[in-house]
C-alpha positions as CSV (number, residue, x, y, z in Angstrom):
1,X,42.2,-41.4,9.1
2,X,45.6,-39.6,7.8
3,X,46.6,-36.5,8.1
4,X,48.7,-34.5,6.0
5,X,50.7,-31.4,7.5
6,X,50.9,-28.4,5.0
7,X,54.3,-27.5,6.4
8,X,57.1,-28.2,4.1
9,X,59.8,-29.7,6.4
10,X,62.4,-30.5,4.0
11,X,66.1,-29.2,4.8
12,X,67.7,-27.3,1.7
13,X,71.1,-26.1,1.6
14,X,71.0,-22.0,2.1
15,X,71.3,-20.3,-1.3
16,X,74.1,-17.7,-0.8
17,X,73.2,-13.9,-1.2
18,X,74.5,-12.2,-4.4
19,X,77.6,-10.3,-3.9
20,X,76.6,-6.2,-3.3
21,X,78.0,-3.7,-5.7
22,X,80.2,-1.1,-3.5
23,X,78.4,1.8,-5.1
24,X,75.4,2.2,-7.9
25,X,77.3,4.8,-9.2
26,X,76.8,4.1,-13.2
27,X,74.9,0.6,-12.3
28,X,71.8,0.5,-14.1
29,X,68.6,-0.7,-12.0
30,X,65.8,-2.2,-12.9
31,X,62.3,-1.8,-11.4
32,X,59.6,-4.3,-11.5
33,X,56.4,-3.1,-11.4
34,X,54.1,-6.2,-10.5
35,X,50.9,-4.0,-11.1
36,X,49.6,-4.5,-7.6
37,X,47.9,-1.0,-6.1
38,X,50.5,1.8,-5.4
39,X,53.6,-0.4,-6.7
40,X,54.0,2.9,-9.3
41,X,54.2,5.0,-6.4
42,X,56.9,2.9,-4.1
43,X,58.8,2.6,-7.6
44,X,59.2,6.5,-8.1
45,X,60.4,7.3,-4.7
46,X,63.1,4.5,-5.2
47,X,63.8,5.8,-8.5
48,X,64.6,9.2,-7.0
49,X,66.9,7.7,-4.8
50,X,68.2,5.5,-7.0
51,X,69.4,8.8,-9.5
52,X,70.6,10.4,-6.8
53,X,73.0,7.6,-5.9
54,X,74.3,7.8,-9.4
55,X,72.9,4.7,-11.0
56,X,70.4,4.7,-14.4
57,X,67.1,2.7,-14.1
58,X,64.7,1.5,-16.6
59,X,61.2,0.0,-15.5
60,X,59.5,-3.3,-16.8
61,X,56.0,-4.5,-15.3
62,X,54.2,-7.7,-15.0
63,X,51.1,-8.3,-16.8
64,X,49.5,-9.1,-13.0
65,X,50.9,-9.5,-9.6
66,X,49.1,-12.2,-9.0
67,X,51.3,-14.7,-12.0
68,X,55.1,-15.2,-11.9
69,X,56.8,-13.1,-14.5
70,X,57.2,-14.2,-17.9
71,X,60.3,-15.8,-19.0
72,X,60.7,-12.9,-21.6
73,X,60.3,-10.3,-18.9
74,X,63.3,-12.3,-16.5
75,X,65.3,-12.3,-19.3
76,X,65.0,-8.9,-20.6
77,X,66.1,-8.1,-16.4
78,X,68.8,-10.0,-16.7
79,X,70.1,-8.6,-19.8
80,X,69.8,-5.0,-19.3
81,X,70.5,-4.5,-15.7
82,X,72.2,-4.8,-12.9
83,X,70.2,-5.2,-10.0
84,X,66.8,-5.4,-9.9
85,X,64.2,-3.6,-7.4
86,X,60.3,-5.3,-7.1
87,X,58.0,-3.0,-6.4
88,X,55.8,-4.4,-3.8
89,X,53.0,-2.4,-2.4
90,X,49.3,-1.3,-1.3
């Protein structure tokens, strides 16, 4: 009998983090609502904090939280936003 491990033991190169902005003043931040329960409440609070720091925001929502974002949503975020926040909440 052969057993298969559920763990991925491959070694991958670590991707560097994206550079962080010095200031949020004037930045456009995409707020991605994954349509999970209460994620809108989380994003409401984050949006208020971002506005207090001078950022502009726009919201966009996934069709359903259990599926990856559609390519069109990813394109819209990339084309309009400098940064993105994904609302994960229950």
